[in-house]
DOLOVO-24143 format. One line per 4 residues: number of its first residue (from 1); their letters; for each residue y, x, z of N, C-alpha, C. Coordinates in Angstrom, 1 decimal, decimal comma, m for minus. Atoms other than C-alpha are relative to their C-alpha. Layout:
N
NUM	a	Y/X/Z/Y/X/Z/Y/X/Z | ...
//
This chain:
199
1	xxxx	1,3/m0,5/0,2/m8,9/27,5/m5,3/m0,4/0,6/1,4 | 0,6/m0,3/m1,1/m11,1/28,3/m2,5/m0,6/1,6/m0,2 | 0,6/m1,4/m0,1/m12,6/31,9/m1,5/m1,2/m0,1/m1,1 | 1,2/m0,6/0,4/m15,9/31,1/m3,0/0,2/m0,7/m1,5
5	xxxx	m0,3/m0,4/1,5/m14,2/30,3/m6,3/0,5/0,7/m0,7 | m1,1/m1,5/0,5/m12,0/33,2/m6,6/m1,1/1,1/m0,7 | 0,7/m1,0/1,2/m13,4/35,4/m9,7/0,5/1,7/0,5 | m0,4/m1,1/m0,4/m13,3/38,9/m8,0/0,2/0,8/m1,4
9	xxxx	0,3/m0,8/1,0/m12,2/41,8/m10,0/m1,3/0,5/m0,8 | 1,5/m0,8/0,6/m15,7/43,5/m10,3/m0,5/m1,1/m0,6 | 0,6/0,6/1,4/m16,9/40,3/m12,1/1,1/m0,3/m0,9 | m0,5/m0,3/1,2/m14,2/40,1/m14,2/m0,1/1,0/m0,9
13	xxxx	0,2/m1,2/0,7/m14,6/43,6/m15,3/m1,7/m0,2/m0,5 | 1,4/0,4/0,6/m18,4/42,4/m16,1/0,2/m0,8/m1,1 | m0,3/1,1/1,2/m17,2/39,5/m18,1/0,4/0,8/m1,3 | m1,0/m0,7/0,6/m14,7/41,9/m19,6/m1,0/0,9/m1,0
17	xxxx	0,9/m0,7/0,3/m17,5/44,3/m20,7/m1,0/m0,7/m1,1 | 1,0/0,7/0,7/m19,8/41,7/m22,0/0,5/m0,7/m1,4 | m0,7/0,5/1,5/m17,0/40,1/m24,5/0,5/1,3/m0,8 | m0,8/m1,3/0,5/m15,7/43,6/m25,6/m0,9/1,3/0,5
21	xxxx	0,6/m1,2/m0,7/m18,5/46,5/m25,0/0,8/1,1/m0,2 | m0,7/m1,0/0,1/m16,3/48,9/m26,8/1,3/0,3/1,0 | m1,3/m0,3/m0,5/m13,3/48,0/m24,5/0,4/1,0/1,1 | m0,1/m1,0/m1,0/m11,7/50,1/m21,7/1,3/m0,6/0,8
25	xxxx	m1,2/0,4/m0,8/m9,3/49,7/m18,8/0,6/1,6/0,1 | m0,5/m1,3/0,0/m6,6/52,6/m18,5/1,3/m0,2/0,4 | m1,4/0,1/m0,6/m3,4/53,2/m17,1/0,8/m0,5/m1,7 | m0,8/0,1/1,3/m0,9/51,8/m19,9/0,9/1,0/m0,1
29	xxxx	m0,6/m1,3/0,0/1,1/55,0/m19,5/m0,7/1,2/0,4 | 0,8/m1,2/m0,6/m1,7/58,0/m19,6/0,7/1,1/0,9 | m0,6/m1,0/m0,5/1,1/60,3/m18,8/0,4/m0,2/1,7 | m0,2/0,5/m1,1/1,7/58,3/m15,6/m0,6/m1,2/0,3
33	xxxx	1,1/0,9/m0,9/m1,3/56,6/m13,8/0,4/m0,8/0,7 | m0,5/0,8/m1,0/0,7/55,5/m11,2/1,2/0,4/0,3 | m0,8/m0,3/m0,4/4,0/55,6/m9,7/0,6/m0,1/1,4 | m0,3/0,6/m1,5/5,8/55,8/m6,3/1,5/m0,3/m0,1
37	xxxx	m1,1/0,3/m0,1/8,9/54,2/m5,9/0,8/m0,5/1,3 | m0,3/0,3/m1,2/11,4/53,2/m3,2/1,2/m1,1/m0,6 | m0,8/1,2/m0,2/13,2/50,3/m2,7/0,8/m0,5/1,2 | m0,5/0,1/m1,5/15,9/49,9/0,0/m0,6/0,8/0,7
41	xxxx	0,7/m0,8/m1,0/13,9/51,4/2,8/m1,4/m0,1/m0,1 | 1,5/0,4/0,4/10,5/50,5/1,5/m0,4/1,0/m1,0 | 0,5/m0,6/1,0/8,2/52,6/m0,7/m1,4/m0,4/m0,4 | 1,3/0,6/0,6/5,6/51,3/m2,8/m0,6/0,6/m1,2
45	xxxx	0,9/m0,2/1,1/2,9/52,4/m5,0/0,1/m1,1/m1,3 | 0,0/0,8/1,1/3,2/51,3/m8,7/m1,2/0,1/m0,9 | 1,2/0,1/1,1/0,2/50,7/m11,2/0,3/m0,9/m0,9 | 0,2/1,1/1,3/0,5/49,0/m14,7/m1,1/0,9/m0,5
49	xxxx	1,2/m0,6/1,0/m2,9/49,2/m16,3/0,0/m1,0/m1,2 | 0,0/0,8/1,4/m3,8/47,9/m19,8/m1,5/0,1/0,1 | 1,4/0,1/0,3/m7,2/46,5/m20,7/0,1/m0,6/m1,8 | 0,2/m0,5/1,3/m8,2/47,5/m24,4/m1,5/m0,9/m0,4
53	xxxx	1,2/0,1/0,6/m10,5/45,5/m26,1/m0,8/0,5/m1,0 | 0,5/m0,9/1,0/m11,3/48,0/m28,7/1,0/1,2/0,4 | m1,2/m1,2/m0,2/m9,9/51,6/m28,6/0,9/0,0/m0,8 | m1,4/0,1/0,5/m7,5/50,9/m30,9/0,6/m1,3/m0,1
57	xxxx	m0,4/0,9/m0,3/m6,5/47,9/m29,8/1,7/m0,3/0,3 | m1,5/0,0/0,5/m2,7/46,8/m31,1/0,4/m0,5/1,3 | m0,7/0,9/m0,9/m1,8/44,4/m28,1/m1,0/0,1/1,2 | 0,7/m0,3/m0,9/m3,8/45,5/m25,0/0,5/m1,2/1,1
61	xxxx	m0,9/0,8/m1,1/m3,4/43,3/m22,0/0,2/0,8/1,1 | m0,7/m1,0/m1,5/m1,1/44,7/m19,0/0,2/m1,1/1,1 | m0,3/0,9/m1,4/m1,2/43,9/m15,6/0,8/1,1/1,0 | m0,8/m0,8/m1,1/1,1/45,2/m13,0/m0,2/m0,3/1,6
65	xxxx	0,3/0,2/m1,5/0,7/45,7/m9,2/1,0/1,1/0,6 | m0,7/m0,7/m0,6/2,7/47,1/m6,5/m0,6/0,0/1,7 | 0,6/0,3/m1,5/1,4/47,9/m2,5/1,1/0,9/0,7 | m1,3/m0,7/m1,0/3,7/49,1/0,1/m0,7/1,0/0,7
69	xxxx	0,4/m1,4/m0,2/3,2/52,9/1,0/0,6/0,6/1,3 | 1,6/0,1/m0,8/1,8/53,6/4,1/m0,4/m1,6/0,0 | 0,5/1,2/m0,2/m0,4/50,6/4,1/0,5/m0,8/1,5 | m0,7/0,8/m1,3/0,9/48,1/6,9/m1,2/m0,8/0,9
73	xxxx	1,2/0,4/m0,5/m2,8/46,7/7,5/m1,3/1,1/m0,1 | 0,8/m0,8/0,6/m6,1/48,1/7,9/m1,0/m0,1/m1,0 | 0,5/m0,1/1,2/m7,1/47,1/4,8/0,7/0,7/m1,1 | m0,7/m0,6/0,8/m4,3/48,4/3,0/m0,1/1,9/0,1
77	xxxx	m0,5/m1,4/m0,9/m3,8/51,8/5,2/m1,0/0,9/m0,7 | 1,1/m1,0/0,7/m5,6/54,9/3,3/m0,5/m0,3/m1,1 | 0,5/0,7/1,1/m6,4/53,1/0,4/1,2/m0,8/m0,8 | m1,2/0,5/0,8/m3,1/52,0/m1,2/0,0/0,2/m1,4
81	xxxx	0,5/m0,4/1,4/m3,8/53,5/m4,5/m0,9/m0,7/m0,7 | 1,3/0,5/0,7/m7,2/52,3/m5,0/0,2/m1,9/0,2 | m0,4/1,6/0,1/m6,0/48,5/m4,0/0,7/m0,3/m1,3 | m1,5/0,1/1,1/m3,0/48,8/m6,2/m0,5/m0,2/m1,3
85	xxxx	0,5/m0,3/1,1/m5,1/50,0/m9,1/m1,0/m1,5/m0,4 | 0,4/0,8/0,7/m7,6/47,4/m9,0/0,4/m1,2/m0,2 | m1,0/1,0/0,2/m4,8/44,5/m8,5/0,3/0,0/m1,2 | m0,6/m0,5/1,5/m3,5/46,2/m11,8/m1,2/m0,6/m1,2
89	xxxx	1,2/0,2/0,9/m6,8/45,9/m13,4/m0,4/m1,6/m0,2 | 0,5/1,0/0,1/m7,5/42,4/m12,5/1,0/m1,1/m0,7 | m0,9/0,9/1,1/m4,2/41,2/m13,8/m0,3/0,1/m1,8 | 0,4/m0,3/1,5/m4,7/43,1/m17,2/m1,1/m0,7/m0,6
93	xxxx	1,0/0,9/0,2/m8,0/41,3/m17,3/0,3/m1,5/m0,5 | m0,4/1,4/0,3/m6,4/37,9/m17,2/1,0/m0,1/m1,2 | m0,9/0,0/1,1/m3,5/39,1/m19,4/m0,8/0,3/m1,3 | 0,8/m0,2/1,4/m6,2/40,1/m22,2/m0,7/m1,4/m0,9
97	xxxx	0,4/1,1/0,5/m7,8/36,7/m22,0/m1,7/0,2/0,0 | 1,3/m0,5/m0,3/m11,1/38,3/m20,8/m0,6/m0,4/1,2 | 0,6/1,0/m1,3/m11,5/36,4/m17,5/1,0/m0,5/0,7 | m1,2/0,7/m0,5/m9,7/34,4/m15,3/m0,2/0,1/1,7
101	xxxx	0,4/0,1/m1,3/m9,3/34,0/m11,5/m0,6/m0,7/0,7 | 1,4/1,1/m0,2/m11,4/31,1/m11,1/m0,8/0,2/m0,6 | 1,2/m0,2/0,6/m14,9/31,4/m11,6/m0,2/m1,1/m1,0 | 1,0/1,0/0,7/m16,6/29,3/m14,3/1,1/m0,7/m0,8
105	xxxx	m0,6/0,9/0,5/m13,4/28,3/m15,9/0,5/m0,4/m1,4 | 0,1/0,2/1,1/m13,0/26,8/m19,3/1,6/m0,3/m0,1 | m1,4/0,2/0,5/m9,9/26,7/m21,4/0,4/m1,5/m0,3 | m0,6/1,3/0,0/m7,8/23,8/m22,0/m0,6/m0,6/m1,5
109	xxxx	0,5/0,4/1,5/m8,7/23,5/m25,8/m1,3/m0,2/0,0 | 1,3/0,3/m0,2/m12,4/23,8/m24,8/m0,4/m0,9/0,6 | 0,5/1,4/m0,7/m12,4/21,2/m22,4/0,5/m1,2/m0,9 | m0,7/0,7/1,0/m10,4/19,3/m25,2/m1,0/m0,7/m1,3
113	xxxx	1,1/0,1/1,1/m12,8/19,7/m27,9/m1,0/m0,5/0,6 | 1,5/0,4/m0,9/m15,9/19,0/m25,4/0,2/m1,8/m0,1 | m0,2/1,4/m0,4/m14,2/15,8/m24,7/0,2/m1,1/m1,1 | m0,3/0,6/1,0/m13,3/14,7/m28,0/m1,5/m0,5/m0,9
117	xxxx	1,4/0,3/0,7/m16,9/15,3/m29,2/m0,7/m0,9/0,8 | 0,5/1,3/m0,9/m18,2/13,0/m26,5/0,6/m1,0/m0,1 | m0,6/1,2/0,1/m15,7/10,4/m27,5/0,8/m0,4/1,0 | m0,7/0,0/m1,2/m13,8/10,9/m24,1/1,5/0,1/0,0
121	xxxx	m1,4/m0,2/0,2/m10,2/10,3/m23,9/0,5/1,0/1,3 | m0,2/m0,6/m1,2/m8,7/13,3/m22,0/1,2/m0,5/0,8 | m1,1/0,3/m0,7/m5,7/12,6/m19,5/0,3/1,3/0,2 | m0,4/m1,1/m0,2/m3,1/15,0/m18,7/m0,1/0,6/1,4
125	xxxx	0,3/m0,9/m1,1/m3,9/17,7/m16,4/1,4/m0,7/1,2 | m0,5/0,2/m1,1/m2,5/16,8/m12,5/1,0/1,4/m0,2 | m1,0/m1,0/m0,2/0,7/19,0/m11,5/m1,0/0,6/1,5 | 0,6/m0,7/m1,5/m0,8/21,5/m8,3/1,1/m0,7/0,8
129	xxxx	m0,8/0,7/m1,2/0,4/20,1/m5,1/0,6/1,1/1,0 | m0,9/m1,2/m1,0/3,0/22,3/m3,2/m0,3/0,3/1,3 | 0,7/0,0/m1,3/2,0/23,7/m0,2/1,1/m0,6/1,1 | m0,8/0,7/m0,5/3,3/22,0/2,8/0,6/0,7/1,0
133	xxxx	m1,2/m0,4/m0,7/5,9/22,7/5,3/m1,1/0,8/1,5 | 1,1/m0,4/m0,8/3,0/22,8/8,1/m0,8/1,5/m0,2 | 1,0/m1,0/0,5/0,9/25,1/6,0/0,6/1,4/0,1 | m0,4/m0,9/0,4/3,5/27,3/5,4/0,7/0,6/1,5
137	xxxx	0,0/m0,3/m1,5/4,3/27,9/9,2/m1,1/0,5/0,5 | 1,8/m0,5/m0,8/0,5/28,3/9,8/m0,1/1,3/m0,7 | 0,3/m1,3/0,9/0,4/31,0/6,8/0,9/1,2/0,8 | m0,8/m1,4/m0,5/3,3/33,0/8,7/m0,6/0,5/1,3
141	xxxx	0,5/m1,0/m1,4/1,9/33,3/12,0/m1,5/0,5/m0,3 | 1,1/m1,0/0,5/m1,3/34,3/10,4/0,2/1,1/m1,1 | m0,3/m1,3/0,5/0,2/37,0/8,7/0,7/0,8/1,0 | m0,4/m0,8/m0,9/2,0/38,1/11,4/m1,3/0,8/1,5
145	xxxx	0,9/m0,6/m0,9/m1,1/38,2/13,6/m1,0/1,2/m1,1 | 0,9/m1,2/0,8/m2,8/40,3/10,7/0,8/1,3/0,1 | m0,7/m0,8/0,1/0,0/42,7/11,1/1,0/0,1/m1,1 | m1,1/m0,2/1,1/1,8/42,1/8,2/1,2/m1,2/m0,2
149	xxxx	m1,3/0,8/m0,5/5,4/41,2/9,4/1,2/m0,1/m0,6 | m1,1/m0,3/0,6/8,0/42,2/7,3/m0,2/m0,8/m1,4 | m0,2/0,8/1,0/9,2/39,6/4,5/m0,7/0,3/m1,2 | m0,1/m0,4/1,4/8,8/41,5/1,6/m1,6/0,7/m0,1
153	xxxx	2,1/m0,2/m0,2/4,6/42,7/2,7/m0,2/m1,2/m0,1 | 0,5/1,4/0,2/4,2/39,2/3,2/0,1/m0,7/m1,2 | m0,2/0,1/1,1/5,3/38,5/0,1/m1,0/0,4/m1,2 | 0,9/m0,5/1,0/3,3/40,9/m2,1/m1,3/m0,2/0,4
157	xxxx	1,6/0,2/m0,4/0,0/40,1/0,1/m0,1/m1,4/m1,0 | 0,5/1,0/0,5/0,4/36,6/m0,9/0,2/m0,1/m1,6 | 0,3/0,2/1,7/1,4/37,1/m4,6/m1,4/0,9/m0,6 | 1,5/m0,7/m0,1/m1,8/39,4/m4,4/m1,1/m1,0/m0,7
161	xxxx	1,5/1,2/m0,2/m3,9/36,4/m3,8/0,2/m0,9/m1,2 | m0,6/0,6/0,9/m1,7/34,2/m5,7/m0,2/0,4/m1,5 | 0,1/m0,7/1,4/m2,1/36,3/m8,8/1,4/m0,3/m1,0 | m1,6/0,1/1,1/1,8/35,5/m9,9/1,0/0,0/1,2
165	xxxx	m1,4/m0,5/m0,9/5,3/36,3/m8,5/0,4/m1,0/0,6 | m0,4/0,8/m0,7/6,7/34,4/m5,9/1,1/0,2/0,5 | m1,2/m0,2/m1,0/10,3/34,0/m4,1/0,1/0,0/1,5 | 0,6/0,1/m1,1/8,8/32,7/m1,4/m1,5/m0,6/0,4
169	xxxx	1,5/0,6/m0,4/5,8/31,4/0,6/0,1/m1,7/m0,4 | m0,1/1,5/0,5/7,4/28,0/m0,4/m0,6/m0,3/m1,2 | 0,7/0,1/1,5/6,3/28,8/m3,9/m1,2/m0,6/m0,2 | 1,3/0,0/0,5/2,8/28,6/m3,2/m0,4/m1,8/m0,1
173	xxxx	0,6/1,2/m0,7/0,6/25,6/m3,8/m0,6/m0,1/0,7 | 0,5/0,2/m1,5/m1,5/24,0/m1,4/m1,4/0,8/m0,5 | 1,3/m0,6/0,3/m4,7/25,4/m3,1/0,1/1,6/0,5 | m0,3/m1,3/m0,1/m3,0/29,0/m3,2/m0,1/0,1/1,5
177	xxxx	0,0/m0,4/m1,7/m1,8/28,4/0,6/m1,6/0,2/0,5 | 1,3/0,1/m0,8/m5,6/27,4/1,6/m0,6/1,5/m0,4 | 0,5/m1,5/0,5/m6,8/30,8/m0,2/0,5/1,1/0,7 | m0,6/m1,3/m0,8/m4,6/32,8/1,6/m0,4/m0,1/1,3
181	xxxx	0,5/0,0/m1,0/m5,4/31,3/4,8/m1,5/0,2/0,4 | 1,5/m0,1/0,0/m9,2/31,5/4,1/0,0/1,2/0,5 | 0,1/m1,3/0,1/m8,7/35,0/3,5/0,2/0,8/1,3 | m0,6/m0,4/m1,2/m6,7/35,5/6,7/m0,9/0,3/0,8
185	xxxx	1,1/0,5/m1,0/m9,1/33,9/8,9/m1,2/0,7/m0,1 | 1,1/m1,0/0,2/m12,1/35,9/7,2/0,2/1,2/0,8 | m0,3/m1,3/m0,3/m10,5/39,1/8,0/0,2/0,0/1,5 | m0,4/m0,3/m1,5/m9,4/38,3/11,6/m1,4/m0,1/0,7
189	xxxx	1,2/m0,2/m0,8/m13,2/37,9/12,5/m0,6/1,5/0,2 | 0,1/m1,2/m0,6/m13,3/41,5/12,3/0,9/0,8/m0,1 | m1,1/m0,7/m0,1/m10,3/43,4/13,1/m0,1/1,6/m0,6 | 0,1/m1,5/0,2/m11,7/46,7/12,4/0,2/0,2/m1,8
193	xxxx	0,1/m0,1/1,4/m12,0/46,1/8,3/1,4/m0,8/m0,5 | m1,1/0,7/0,6/m8,9/43,8/7,8/m0,4/m0,7/m0,9 | 0,3/0,9/0,9/m8,1/41,4/5,3/m0,7/0,4/m1,1 | 1,0/m0,2/1,7/m10,5/41,2/1,6/0,9/0,4/m0,5
197	xxx	m0,5/m0,4/1,1/m9,5/42,5/m1,4/1,0/m0,7/m0,8 | m1,0/0,7/0,6/m6,1/41,0/m2,5/0,3/0,0/m1,4 | m0,1/m0,2/1,3/m6,6/41,1/m5,9/m0,4/m1,5/m1,2
//
């Protein structure tokens, strides 16, 4: 997925409001809108957000995110909570089915129905291509150059852009690897701004 295809959280919120005018985004637990946790020698801000389609939605979409605190890059430093909240909102909107990480995506059912109506036989979707070893090496170098040096920080950054949990950068698809490298390359053009929003 290229950066041009990436559906920013701001656009996902617009799509959500169009589908669910009475819906709202809020912390999953109103008494604890965020939490600071320590894992080993690392401190993280954790946000669990919920996307309610209606005020009494019994099954809201839930999205979770965490950010290292303090932030390790110009992008995250001094805005860790805001970035984390935005990431959690983006995931909650996907979880409730109100938006997708990719622009203009149609559900598999919609594609099948349109194909059936047109009398076209649908082929089985291809598996995404896994990231290559060369891309993983280049990605690691780019992360280091962006000031994201620790393994857990690299993984968290990649997870934010891939929109899914990862055990290592080898789990990425080729498209996800390209997206992350494009994002880092764009950020490198202006070192004062740091990487764009990884949500």
